[in-house]
C-alpha positions as CSV (number, residue, x, y, z in Angstrom):
1,X,0.0,0.0,0.0
2,X,2.9,2.3,-0.8
3,X,0.5,4.5,-2.9
4,X,-1.6,5.2,0.2
5,X,1.5,6.1,2.2
6,X,2.8,8.4,-0.6
7,X,-0.6,10.1,-1.0
8,X,-0.8,10.7,2.8
9,X,2.8,12.2,2.8
10,X,1.8,14.5,-0.2
11,X,-1.2,15.8,1.8
12,X,0.9,16.1,5.0
13,X,-1.6,13.7,6.8
14,X,-0.2,11.6,9.6
15,X,-0.5,8.0,8.8
16,X,0.9,5.8,11.6
17,X,-0.7,2.4,10.6
18,X,-1.9,0.6,7.5
19,X,-3.3,-2.9,7.5
20,X,-4.7,-4.6,4.5
21,X,-6.6,-7.9,4.5
22,X,-7.2,-9.5,1.1
23,X,-9.7,-12.3,0.4
24,X,-10.4,-13.8,-2.9
25,X,-13.4,-15.9,-3.9
26,X,-13.0,-18.3,-6.7
27,X,-15.6,-19.1,-9.3
28,X,-17.1,-22.6,-9.1
29,X,-17.8,-22.6,-12.8
30,X,-14.2,-21.5,-13.7
31,X,-12.0,-22.4,-10.7
32,X,-8.9,-20.8,-12.1
33,X,-10.6,-17.4,-12.0
34,X,-11.7,-15.2,-9.1
35,X,-15.3,-14.3,-8.7
36,X,-14.3,-11.3,-6.7
37,X,-11.5,-10.0,-4.5
38,X,-12.2,-8.1,-1.3
39,X,-9.8,-5.7,0.3
40,X,-10.3,-4.5,3.9
41,X,-8.0,-1.5,4.5
42,X,-7.6,0.0,7.9
43,X,-5.7,3.2,8.4
44,X,-4.7,5.0,11.7
45,X,-4.4,8.7,11.5
46,X,-6.5,10.1,8.6
47,X,-10.2,10.9,8.7
48,X,-12.6,8.6,6.9
49,X,-12.8,11.1,4.0
50,X,-9.0,11.3,3.7
51,X,-8.7,7.5,3.9
52,X,-11.2,7.0,1.1
53,X,-9.5,9.7,-1.0
54,X,-6.1,7.9,-0.5
55,X,-7.7,4.6,-1.6
56,X,-9.3,6.3,-4.6
57,X,-5.8,7.6,-5.5
58,X,-4.4,4.1,-5.1
59,X,-7.1,2.8,-7.5
60,X,-6.3,5.5,-10.0
61,X,-2.5,5.1,-10.0
62,X,-1.5,1.5,-9.2
63,X,-0.9,-0.6,-12.3
64,X,-1.3,-3.9,-10.4
65,X,-4.7,-2.8,-9.2
66,X,-5.7,-1.9,-12.8
67,X,-4.6,-5.3,-14.0
68,X,-6.6,-7.1,-11.2
69,X,-9.7,-4.9,-11.7
70,X,-9.7,-5.7,-15.4
71,X,-9.9,-9.4,-14.6
72,X,-12.4,-9.5,-11.7
73,X,-14.6,-7.4,-9.4
74,X,-12.5,-5.8,-6.6
75,X,-14.5,-4.6,-3.6
76,X,-13.1,-2.2,-0.9
77,X,-13.9,-1.6,2.7
78,X,-12.0,1.4,4.1
79,X,-11.9,2.0,7.9
80,X,-10.2,5.1,9.3
81,X,-9.2,5.2,13.0
82,X,-9.1,9.0,13.2
83,X,-6.5,10.7,15.3
84,X,-7.6,12.0,18.6
85,X,-7.2,15.7,19.4
86,X,-4.3,16.4,21.7
């Protein structure tokens, strides 16, 4: 998720933690293909809006994502654990 880290740095947003869980579901009809891929992305630091914007930036810029998305449905769940005021 280097793109997310890069986008956070560009926007000067503190990003102290990124965790990504990926799960793929294979098609029964065509077992060598994925029916869909789910990404659960959790970020510590940005607001929910910032986190979603960073994921949108990842989707727009990452060539590996573009390759995967052209082959199957990719679904995202984005969770931001917002920074607490000092």
